[in-house]
N, C-alpha and C positions, 0 to 999 in steps of 0.2 A: 350694545347693551345699553337699555333704557332707563332712566333715573326717575321714577314716579315722583311728583310732589309731596312733599313733606311739611308737616307744619312749620309753621312761621318762628314760633320759637325755636326749634330745631335747627332752623336754617339760620339763623342770627346767631345762635350759640357756634355752631360749625363754622361759621365766616369770621366770627371774634376770634375764635383758636389758631384757626387757620393764619389770621393775620396777624395775630400776636407772636407767632412761631415765625413770621416774615416770609412764609410761603405765598402769600399774595400780594407781595410788594410790587413795584416796576421793575425789579430786577430781573433778569433773564439769566444771569449766572447761576452756579450751582449752589446749593444751601450751603455748603462749607465754607464758599468764599463770601457770601453773604454773612454768615454768622462769624465769620473773623474781623468784617467790616462794624458790624454792631457791636462786637466786642471790641475794638480799637475805639469806636466812639465814645461808647461806655467809659474805657480807661481815660481816655483824653480827658472826659468831663471830671471824672474822680480826681486827675492830677491838678485840673484847675483850681478846683476847691482848695487844693491843700496847697496851692500858691505856686506851681511849675510854670515857666516862660512859656509863651508861645513856640518858640524854636524847639524846646523841650518836649512840650506837648506833641507836637507835629512829627519829630523823629521817634517818639515813643510808637504813634499812631502805625506810623509806615511800619517800624519793625514787628508790630503785631499782626499787621495785614499781610507782609511778608511769610510770618511762621505760618497764619493761616493758607497761605497760597501753596508753602512748602506741604502743609499736612493733607491739603486737596492732591498734591501730585502724588504723594505716598499711598494715599489711598487709591489712585487709580491703578500705580503700580501693583497693588497688593490685589486689587481686584482680576486683573491681568494675570499674576501667578496662581490665582485661586481658580482660573478659567470662566471668570464673570465679568469679562471685555465685555466693549460693545458688539462683539460677535455673538454673544449669546442673546437670546429671545427674551424680550419684555414680560415680566409677569404682568398679569391683568390688571392689579393694583399699581404698578407702574406706569402701565399705560394711562391707565383714569387719571391718576394724580398730575402727571405731564401732559393732559389734554387742554390745549387751549381753551375750549368751551368751558370746560370744568373749572378754569381758573376765573374766565370772564363772570360764569355763574356766583362763583363764591365772592367777587369783587360787587356784584350787585345787592350784598348784604340782604336785606330782609322781603327782596323784591319776590313774589310769586312766580312760580316758572317751572319747565322741567329742561332737562340736557340730555343729549343722546350721545353716545360715545362709541365709536366704530371700534372693538377690539378684534387683534388678528389673531386668526386661530392659530394652537401653538401644534406642531406635528409631533404627532406622539407613536409608539410602537403600537398601537391598537389596530384592530384588522380593518377598522374604518376609516382608517389614517393613513400614516407612510410605515405600518408595519414590514409591509413586503419588502421595502428599501433597507432594512435594518437587516444586515446578514447575522443569520443563527451561527453559535459557536459550534464547529462540525469537528469532529475527531478524525484520524486519519482514515484511509479507505481499510474496510476490514472484507476480509474476500473468504472462499471456502479453504479448508485444510487443503494442502497440498502433498501430493506424495514426493519423495525423496527417490530419484531414478537412480540406479546403480547396474541395470544390464548392460548397458551401452560401454561402460568402463571395463567391463571384463572382457572384451572384443579389441584387436587392434584396429585402427580406424584409418582410412585411405582416403583420400580428397582424389576424385577423378573428372574428366572434362566429357565424358562419352556415356550413351544411354545404356551400352552394354559392356560386360567387362568379361573378358575370355581367360582361361586358364587352365594348362592340361593337369590332367589328376592322373596318378599311377593306379592302372587297375589289377596288372598283375608284376610280381616284383621276382626278379631273377632268382630262382633258387635251385639249380642244378650243380651248385658248386658240390665238388667231393675230394678226397684224396686220388691223388694220381702217381701212378707207378713211372717211374722214370722209362721215358721213351715211348708210352703209354698216349693212347688219343685223350686229349682235355673233354672236357662233357661240354655242350652248348646248353646255354640257357635261355628263355624267352623273357619278354619284357612286355607288357602292353600299356599304353597310356589312352584315354580318351579327353578329349577337348569339351570342355564344360563351360557354357554362356551363362550368366547372370544378368541378370534385367534390371534396371533401375524402376522403382515404383514410387509412386506421388502419394504422400499424405498430406489431405489441405481439406479446409474449413472456412467459412466466410461466416460474418454477419454484416447487417445494414445499419447505416448510423445517418444522423444528419450532419449538412455542412456546420449548422450552427451551433450544435451541442458541442461538435469537435474544437471550433472556436471559442466557446463561451467556457469552455470547461476542459482547458488542456491536460490537465492531471486525469481526465477519462481517457484520454487517447492512451498513456501509458498503462492504464488499468487494462485495457480492452487489449493492448500489444501482448501483456503479459500473461493474461487468461487464453487467449488464442494460440502464444507458443506452448502453454502448459499442455493444452489440448493435443498438438501433436505430439509431445513427448508421452503423454499417457499412451496414446495409441502406438507409437514405437516401440515403447516397452513390452506392450502387448504381442506387437508382430515379431520382435527379434526372439522372443521367448515360444510363443505358440502358433504363429503363422502357419496357414495350411498350405499356400504355396496355389491354392485355386485361385483362379481369377486374376484379380490385382493385389493380391495377398503376398506377402514374403513367405518362403518356405524358411519357418524357423528352427531354432536348435531343439525342442523339444519332439519337432516333428521328425526330425531328422536322426535323432540321437540313439544311440544302441540300448536295449531292453536290459534292464537289471536281470542279472541272473547271478546268485551267490557264489562265490567261488568254493564256500565250504557253508556247514551249518553252526551255528552258532545257538545252543540251546539256551531258551528264553530271550532270545533277542532284543535289544532296546531299540529305540528309534536311534541313537547314537551307535552301536553295532551296526545297525542296517548302514550310514551313512559310511562306516568303516570299510564295510564289505564293498560298498561301491567304488570308495577310492580304489580298491584293491583290484576290483574288475578295471578300471580305468588304466591302472598303472601297469597291469599285465599287457596293456597295448604296446609296451614299449614307449608311452608318453606319459609323462609326470603332471599328475592332477594340481589344479593353483587355485582351484576354488569350488564353492558348492550353493547353490540355488537352492533354500525353500521358502514356504510362504511364512508370513510374519506370524499365524495362529500355530503354525508346528514348530518354531524356532521357542517361544514360549513353552510350549509343551516338553520340548527339551530341556531348557532351562528348569521346569519345576520338577525333573525327574528326584527322587532321592534315592539314596543306599536303604539298607537295614535298619541303619541307626538314627535314620530320619535329616539325615544331613544332604544337602542338595549335591548333586553330581557333579556340576558347571560351576559351583562356587556359590557362597552366600549371598542371600539379597541384599545385602547392604555393599558389598563390594561392586568394584567398578570391573566388570569381568567382559574381556575382548570376545568378539564374536567370532569365536576359532573353533574345529574342531579336528583334531589330529594334526595340528600347526595350518591348516589351511582356512582363510577366510571365508565365513557363512555370510551371503547375502539374502536377508528376510525381505520379501516383499509381496504385496497383494496380489503381483501378476502371475505370480506361481500358484497353481491350483492347490487346494488343502489336502494334504497326504501323500502329496507330491515331492520328489525330490531330483536334481540334477546336479551331478559330479562331473566335473570336466576338467580337461587341460585347455582352457579357451582360448589363449593366447595361441595354441597350435592350432585348434581347431578349425577357424575359420576368420573372415574378414567382413567388418563393417565399411561399407562404401558411401561417401557422401557426395553424390552428383550436387544438391542445392541445399546447403545447411540450410537451417530454421529461418526464414523471414517472413514478414509482414508488410503488404502493398496495399496500397488505397488506390480506388480507380471510381470514375464516375459512368463507366462504360456498362453497365449490366442495364439492361431493358430499358426503361425512360427513367434512370436514376438522375439524369442532367437536368433535365425539366422538374424536376422535384426536391432539387437541393439535396440528394440523397449520394451517399458514398457506400461503397464495397468495400469493408476492411478484410483484406486476404491473408490468410497465415498457411504455408506450406513447406515442405521438405521434399526432396526427391533422393532416396537411398536404395542400397541393394545389399543384400546380405548372402554371403558364400560361405557355406560348410564344407569345407575342403576335406576335411578327415572326420567323418560320423563316428568314429571309434573313439574318438578322443571324449565323445559325450555320454554319459550313461545316465539313463532315465528310469527312475522306479517309483516304488510305491510304498510306502511305512505299513499299510496293512491294519491302519487304524479304522477306516471308514470301509463299510462292504455296501 
């Protein structure tokens, strides 16, 4: 900053005011210390005129100066408490008034000239200063909505250490039992078994990421892991229900279930009536149903059913109604197709096998990732599904969608 030459009268007036205030003296101490000394001198002069002795004058002057020093120390402590200590950047005005050239120029009284002061730049949050160094306030990570997974919970889960699981399944039950007369030949029955093999299938996906971003933003790793695992579970639920068994697909429950055939006709049957008939069909196989699966849309449609008086069949909207139909828990999920239902004795119907539980791994072995400081973040699981009793599952249509 450069101060251009001012009129001599202004300079003289400025120098006189600064000198009168004590800022242009030879003292290099703080203004508070200088002020206390000046006040001590003035008090000593006044007491002398009042007849005080030299010893009394010296003691009084020293006491006033000591109070001035204490005042200066208190001011420093207050400055530090308020965050205005020496670590704070000086203002432009303070840099100017403390500059030796300014003090020297003021001591020259009325001599013409100019003085130049080098003012240090102040770092700000402006884009052209140090704004990039000031971290922005950031809310927690906000991801996309996630589905609540429930299909896995319907089935018994077994951990295995092989790529295949074999189990014998009864094909023909011995049924020749009959009443036998004493001494007569007993009837002979036949029973047939088959050996069924279930293969483990892999569900996997991965994304590339730089090593730097994982090191610089460790919380990002948790986000990536969580989203990748969610992707696995999303595909798993779809496969457990609707897997076609073609290629690497699981053979799902819907694909192997028994088609719904109403045991009898209910005039004007509602969706709730249809579920009741499906439960009965499953129960007639000598297996006790333990759950119902419907789409989220169809469950809400059933919740909105009313009687002739306008009352909700499954309970008033203001009530906390459990998801139950005929005493069985109802699982509503977007994984089930709209207008379809699955009733089952799920615990008896089959088994879900975990060969690899869901896991996340990081590697640089993909292509040229090592020399590019990239990593592949892989999530995968390996599972198998065996539906051992297809008749334990009943799959049907509500008939609302044509």
